[in-house]
N, C-alpha and C positions, 0 to 999 in steps of 0.2 A: 599528550592530553593534559590540559590544565596548566602547562608551563608556557614560557615565552617562546615566540617563534625564533628561528635561527637568525633572522634579519633584525629582530627586535621591533618589527612593525606591528601595528594594530589597525583594526577597522572598527567603525562605529556601528552600533545597533540602535535603531530608531523605533520609537513608539509611533505607529501609524495613526493613532488617534489624536496625537498632540504635535507630532513632528519633532519632539524632544529626543536628544541622545540619552539613552538610558544605561549604556555600557560600552566599553571598549574591549575587544577580544583579540587575542593573538592572531596575527595574519600569517597563516602558513604559506610557505613557498616550496620550490623544488627541493631544497635541502631537507625540509621537514617531511615532505612527501617521500623522499628516498629513504629516510631513516625509518619512517612508519612501515613501508612495504618490506624493508629488510627485516625489521623486527617481527612482522607478521609471518614472513617466510621462515624465520628461525624458530618461532614458537609453534609452527604448525604440527610437527611430528609429536611433540609432547602433548599438545592439546588433543590431538586425534586419539591418543592412547588413554586419555582420561576416561574413567568409567562412566557409562551413560547415566548412572544414578547420581554421580557427582555433578555432572552438567545439569541434570534435572533439578537438583537441589539448589544450585546457584540461581537458576531461573525462578524457582519457586520463592526463594528468599527475596529476589528482586521484585517479584510480583507483590509480595507483602510490604516491602519498603515503599514501593510506589503508592500503594493505598495509604500507608502511614503519612506520606508527604503529599497527598493529593491536592490539598489547598495551596500549598507552596508552589507545586508544579503548575497548577492552573493559573496562579497569579503571574508567574514568569511568562507563561505562554501568552496570556492576554496582553501583557505589557509589550511583548516583542512582535506579535502578529495581529492583535486587535480583536480577536473573537470574544464574545461575551463570556463572563466567568462561568455561567451555567454550561455553556457549550464546552469551554475548556475543561471543566471538571468531567463532563461526559467523555471527552477524548482521553483524559487520564485513566478513567475506569476501563475504557475500551482497550487502550494500549496495555494496561496491566493484565487484562484478561488474555491478551495474545501471549504474553510471557507464561501465564499459567497453562494455556493450551499446549505450548511447545515444551513446557517442563514435563508434561505428561507424554508427549510424543517422543521425547528423547530416549525413553526406555523401551520404545516399541519398534525401533529400527530393526527390521528383519531381513530375511533373504529368501532363498528358494532351494529346494532339494528335489531333484527329479531324475529320470533315467533317459538315456538316449533311446531313439526309436527301436534300435535292435536289442535293447535290454542288456547290453554288455558293459555299459559305462555309467557311473553315477555322475551327475552334474550338480555341483554345490556352488551356490551363488550367495555372496554376502555383499552388503552395501556399506560404504564408509564415506567420510567427508571428501568433497571434491577438491578442497584445498583453500588457500587464502582467497578471500572474497573482497571485491571492491563494492562498497555500499554507498549509494548517493540518494539523499532524501530531499523532498521539496519543503517549502515553507508553510504550506497550508495546514498540514497535520503533523507538526514536528515531532511529537512524541509517538503517536500511533504508527507513523511511517517508519520511525526508528525501531520500535519493537517488532513491527511486521517483518523487518529484514534481519535484525540482530537475533531475534528469538529462534528462528529455524536454523540460522547459521551456527549459533552456539550449541543448540541441541544436536546438530549433526556432527559437531566436532571441527568446525572451520574457524580459523582465525580471520581477522577482518581489518581492513582500512576503511574509514568511515568519513565521508565529507558531508556534513549537514549544509543546508541552505544558508547562504550568507546573511539572509534576513532574520533567521531564527536559530542562531547557534546556541543560545543560552539554555533552551530546553534540552537540546541534544547533549550538551556538556553535563547538565544535571543528571540526565539519564545514564550517561557513562559513569558518573560518580556513584550513582546508586548501584550499578553493576559491580564496581570495585568494592563497595561496602558489602555487597552480597557474597564476595569471595572470588570474583573472577580474577584469575592470575594476570599480572601485568604483561602486556604485550599481546594478549589475545584480541583485544579491541583497541585500535589505534585511531584516535579522532584528530582530524586536521581541518579546523575551520579556515576558510580562506576567502579573500575577495577576488581571487584569480583562479576560479575553479578549473579553467581549461588547462593551465599548466600543471596543476596538481594531478588531476585525473588522468591526463594524457601520459604522464610519467608512470602512473600505476598500470595503465593499460599496456604500455610498451615494455614493462619491466621483465616480463617472462616469469615473474614470481606469482602473480595473481592468476587464478584459474577460473574465476567467475566474476561477473559483474551483475549487480542488481540495482536498477535505476527506476525511480518514479519521477516523472516530469514531462516536458514537452516532447512531441513527436520528432521535431527537428533535432533536438539534442539526442534523443534516443537513436535516431538513424546514424548520427555521427559516432556514438558509442558502439553501435552494432558493427560499423565499418572498422573501427579500431579493434574490436574483439575478434573480428575475422582474421586479423593479422597473426594472432596468437591462438586462434581456434578456442576461444574462451566460452564457457557456458554463459548464457545470457538470459536474464529475466528483466523484461521491460514493461512497466505499467505506464502507458503514455496518455495522450489526450483523449478526450471524449466529446461527443456531440449527441447527448442522450435524447431520444424521443420519448415523450410522455403522451400516451394515447388515451383519450377519453372517448369511449364508445357511446352510442346512443342510449344503451340500456344501463349505463353506469349510474351508480349512486353519486350524484353530483357533489353533495356535501362531503362524502368520503373522498372523492377525487380531489376536492379543494384541500382537504386536510393533507392528503398525500403530496399535493403540489407544493404546499407551504414547506413541508419537510424536505422534499427533493430539490426545491429551488433555493430555499433560504438558509439551509444548513451551511454554516461557515460563510455567510454573506454571499452564497453562490459561488464561492471560490473552491470548488471541488470538482474533481474529474468525473464524479458520479452525478453532478448536478443536472437536473432536467434543463435541457438547452432549447428544445423545440416542443411546444405544447400543441399537439395535433388533436383537435377536438371536433367531434361530429357536429355538423352545422345545426342540428336540431337542439343542441344543448350549449352551443358556443357562447351565446349571449349571456345565459345564466351563469356559466362557468366564469366568464370574464368579470361579470359584475361581482360575484361572490369572492373570487380570488382577489380582485381589487380592494374590496372591503377589508379582507383579512390582512393584506400586505400594508395597506395604508394605516392600519391600526397598530402596526409594530413600532416599538420605541427604538429610534436610532440614536446612538451616542457612544461614548467611551465605554468599551467593554468592561472596564473595572467599576463602572457606576452601577448601583443597584437598579434593577428593572430594565437594563438595556437588553434588547433582543436582537439588534442589528448593529454590528460594529463597523469599523472602517475597512476599506479595501487596503491591500498591502502597501501600495505606494502610488506616486503620482502617475507613473506610466500605466498602471492598471486602471486608474480612474479615468485617464484620457481615452483609453481603449474602449471602455464601457460607454462613455459619452459619444464617441464617434460611431459606435455600432447603433446606438439608439437614434442618433441624428440621421444616419443613413436609412434606417428602416422608415422613419417618419417621412423623409424626403421621397420615399418610394410608395407612400400611400398608407402606411400603418397609422393607427390612431392611438394616442396615449390615454389609457384608462385612468391610471394613477402614476405618480412619480414622473420620471423622465428628466430629472435634473439633480444636481447636488445641492445640499443645504449650505447656508452661509456658515462661516466660521472656519477654524483650523481643522486639520485632519483630512484624510482621504475618504470622505463619506460620499455615498450615493444613495438616493432615496429608492426604496423598493418600488419596482416599476412593472406595470402590466401594459403590454402593447396588443391591441386587437387588430384583426384582419391584416396580419403581416404577410407581404408578398413573398413568394418562395425565392425570388432573386435578391432579397435583402442579404447583406453581408453576414448578419448574425445567424442566418440559417446554415451557413457553412463554416462558422467560426466559433470556437469555444469561448463563450462570453466571459466567464469567470467574474461574475458580478450579479447583483440582485435584480435581474431583468428577466421577465417571463413573456416571451413572444408567443402569441396564440394564432394558429393557422387552422381555419376550418377545413374539414374534409367531408365528402359525401358518401363514400362507401369504404368498405374494409380494404379493398385492393388499393385504393388511392392512399389510404393511411399507411399501408405497408410500403408502397412505392416511395412515399415521402420520407418515411422513417429510415429506409435503407439507402436513400440517396445521399450518401456521405462516405468519406474515406475512413471514418472511425467506426468503432463498434464495441464500446466498453459495456454499456448498460442501457436497458430500455425499461419503460414502465407501461403497464397496461391496466386500465380500469374498466371493468365490465362485470355484469351480473351473470354472464353465461360462461360456465366453466369450459365448455367446448371451445368457445371463441378464445378464451384466455389461453388455453393450451395451444390452439392453432396459431395464434399470434406469437406466442413465445417461441414456437418452432420456426416461424417465418421471419422473425426479426434477426438481422445479422449482427448480433451482439453476444458478448460473453456471459452476461447475466441479465435476468429479467425479474423485475419486481411486479408481482400480480396483486393489485389492490393494496399496494404499500409503496411508500416513498422512500424506503430505506432498505438497502440490500447488503450492507456490510455487516459481517459477523465473523468472529475468529474461527468458528466451526465450518464456515463455507469457503470454498475456493474463490479467490478474487482475481479477475483478469479479463481481458478482452480479446477481440479478433480484429482482423484487418490492421489498420495502422494504430490501433489502440494498444498494441503490444504483444509480447510473447511470454508464455509461462503463467503460472498461477501462484498466488500467495494465500496462505491460510488453509484451513481445512486439513483433512488427512494427507492430501497430496502436496501441501505447502513445503514440507521438509524435503520432498523428492528433488526440488530444485538445487539442493545443497549436497546431494549424495551422488556418488559415482559408483559404477560397476564396470570393471572390477576395482578392488581396493588393494592397498598394500597388505600382505599377510601379517598376522600377528605371530611372532615366533612360537613354534610348538603347536600351532593350530592349523586348521585346514586352509588351503589356498582358497581365495575368494571365488574364483571361477576356475574350477579344476576338473579335468577329465581324468578320472581315476578308475582303473579296472575294478570290476566287481570283486569284492572281498567277502566271500561267504563266511569267513571265520570271525567276522566282527561279533563280539558278544552283544547279546540283546538283553537289556535290563529294564525294569520298570522303576521309575522314581516317584515315590509317593503314590498319589492317585492318578498320575499323568499317564500319557500314552506310552507304549513301548518305544524305547529309544535305542538306536544302534550306535555304539561307541567305536569309531574307527581307531586303528592302532596309533595314529598320530595324535589323538587326543584320548589317552587311555583312562583318564580320571573323570569322575562325575563332577558336575557343577558343584562348587563348594557348599552351596546352600541346600543341596539335596543329598539324601542318602538312600542307598538301595532298599527297596521294600522287601 
């Protein structure tokens, strides 16, 4: 982390708003990858034995340092991936909050204590780190995706090898530097930026040292990683592509639905797995919705994310820009009409105008493709069953959005949609306190919330000398002394752990 690569090679980091090269970063290769995974493996035992409170305090200090450097981090993020500074600052605050959340979860890792059915044996279960983790993040939310993976891994006691997206390594390296400043021991987090991710990640997956992989990115790459993980039976968390339906019912507050649509579609220029991809609008309000959404999107200021007042930045690169234009052209050729936008502005950078398409046919390519751009295709429907059928007619199932004034309909649709998350009368579902993840080909596992740390914990774990085995079948011992500590419940102290917790004294 932070040093030259073994080969001495570097790769360029480009500003997508101007096309200018803003930095050169060490280009990691197989030698660097091997060194990183070996260090992670060597450090795992010591890091796992670190007190939960110590891990918690490191994350808490990192949270505070991120807030202290929020403007600096936002500036770096905008420069390398294009989002407006206001959005970049929002991501910094969100990412910091994830660290605070898991700083609190680090000291809440518990277990279970029960009896066998015949009452003759006690079962004691504890949880501990699964082991060294492979973390792979995308370019669209470089800080938040880093904290969402690093936070629970650190809290659980896992070491890590971390490959950030090649388009956005600067934010990830800055984050790693903050963790080092917060007191994270060397070797716990090992960052390898690279322009050849396949060779680096493949080496980690085949190493036999890594015990878990956490990836956010495309479904195709996720499937490849899952196949590689199966060779070593690695724990896998995959947050993959989305094709989010945004349903506007006949009884919806149209103005509120438009507000939600702007949030769900235009956040990060539409380059988000949670972005609304298909707007399914009841025919009775479709014309009004299209008109008002078009007015809102056409009023947004498109430009360099670093410029004051910019609301829509560039797409990440030329390939992304070409894909968006091809999807729009295909829809128009099949009968869709352009309400606003539909083209790119003149000048440098990978910009695309916010676009609303009306009367989009269901066979248009963008109905079955993650757009990853500022394009809102509107499809009218006539009844609820049709809306559900259209919404579920996809291989993906990350998130859905429902706008209605009827709470019964809202709950009914949220149950019928084949997605991992549903936003009801809101265009934003991400929150550190909520589990994040999808179904079908949108991935496996959950990030965030109370269960987010579970992805990094294993049962059983290695026993700590002098304490109970993590999963132990032990004959009932009636002679265990029973004591009360402070105002807490009665506690049985088994002979293998004869002393009370150091912070407590018998009442």
